[in-house]
C-alpha positions in Angstrom: 152.0 93.1 123.1 152.4 90.1 125.5 153.3 92.6 128.3 150.1 94.5 127.8 148.1 91.2 128.2 150.0 90.3 131.3 149.4 93.8 132.8 145.7 93.5 132.0 145.5 90.1 133.5 147.2 91.3 136.7 144.9 94.3 136.9 141.8 92.1 136.5 143.0 89.6 139.1 143.8 92.3 141.7 140.6 94.3 141.0 142.5 97.4 140.0 143.1 98.4 143.6 139.5 98.1 144.8 138.6 95.8 147.7 135.5 93.6 147.3 134.0 92.6 150.6 131.8 89.7 151.4 128.2 91.1 151.4 127.6 89.8 155.0 130.4 92.2 156.2 128.7 95.4 155.1 125.2 94.9 153.6 122.1 92.8 153.8 119.3 92.4 151.3 115.8 91.3 152.2 113.2 90.6 149.5 109.5 90.2 150.1 106.8 89.7 147.5 103.0 89.9 147.6 102.6 88.6 144.0 102.2 92.1 142.6 105.1 94.1 144.1 108.6 93.3 145.4 109.9 95.1 148.4 113.7 95.2 148.6 115.2 96.3 151.9 118.9 97.2 151.9 120.8 97.7 155.1 124.4 99.0 155.2 126.0 98.8 158.6 129.2 100.8 158.1 129.3 104.6 158.7 130.5 106.3 155.4 129.1 107.7 152.2 127.9 104.9 149.9 126.8 104.9 146.3 124.1 102.3 145.9 122.6 100.6 142.8 119.6 98.3 142.9 119.3 96.1 139.8 116.0 94.2 139.1 116.2 91.6 136.3 119.2 93.3 134.6 117.7 96.8 134.7 118.7 99.6 137.1 115.7 100.0 139.4 117.3 102.7 141.6 120.6 104.5 142.0 121.6 106.9 144.7 123.8 108.0 147.5 123.3 107.4 151.2 125.3 108.0 154.4 125.6 104.9 156.5 124.6 103.2 158.5 121.3 103.2 156.7 118.2 101.2 155.7 116.7 101.8 152.3 113.5 100.2 151.0 112.6 100.1 147.3 109.4 98.8 145.7 109.3 97.4 142.2 106.9 95.4 140.0 106.9 91.6 140.6 107.2 89.8 137.2 105.9 86.3 136.7 108.3 83.6 137.7 111.4 84.2 139.9 112.8 87.7 140.1 116.5 88.4 140.6 117.6 91.5 142.5 121.2 92.6 142.9 122.5 95.4 145.2 125.9 96.9 144.8 127.2 99.4 147.3 130.5 101.3 146.7 132.0 102.9 149.8 135.2 104.7 150.9 138.6 103.6 149.5 137.0 101.7 146.6 135.3 99.2 149.0 132.5 97.3 147.1 129.8 95.1 148.6 127.5 93.1 146.4 124.5 90.9 147.3 122.2 89.0 144.9 118.9 87.2 145.8 115.8 85.8 144.1 112.2 86.0 145.1 109.5 83.7 144.0 105.8 84.4 143.7 
């Protein structure tokens, strides 16, 4: 049993073989709000096939596949108070880029 825990800990610390990149290296996220709607613009600079997920306040707002480099713009409702948007892009070889930002009214 202790060996399983050690193995699980090692896998968690190494990321199970995936490489998580700093967001500045492969994607940018720009948020704009007019008080009613948020416009999230995602830019991926690397040429490859990417699976992209846009999460707004803990709910998947959009999920899809794009071939990079690309720019994708998604509009969503602006809730009262600060809104948190996260983008996660999964690319070749298990490469993962994540960026989170908030927009205020």
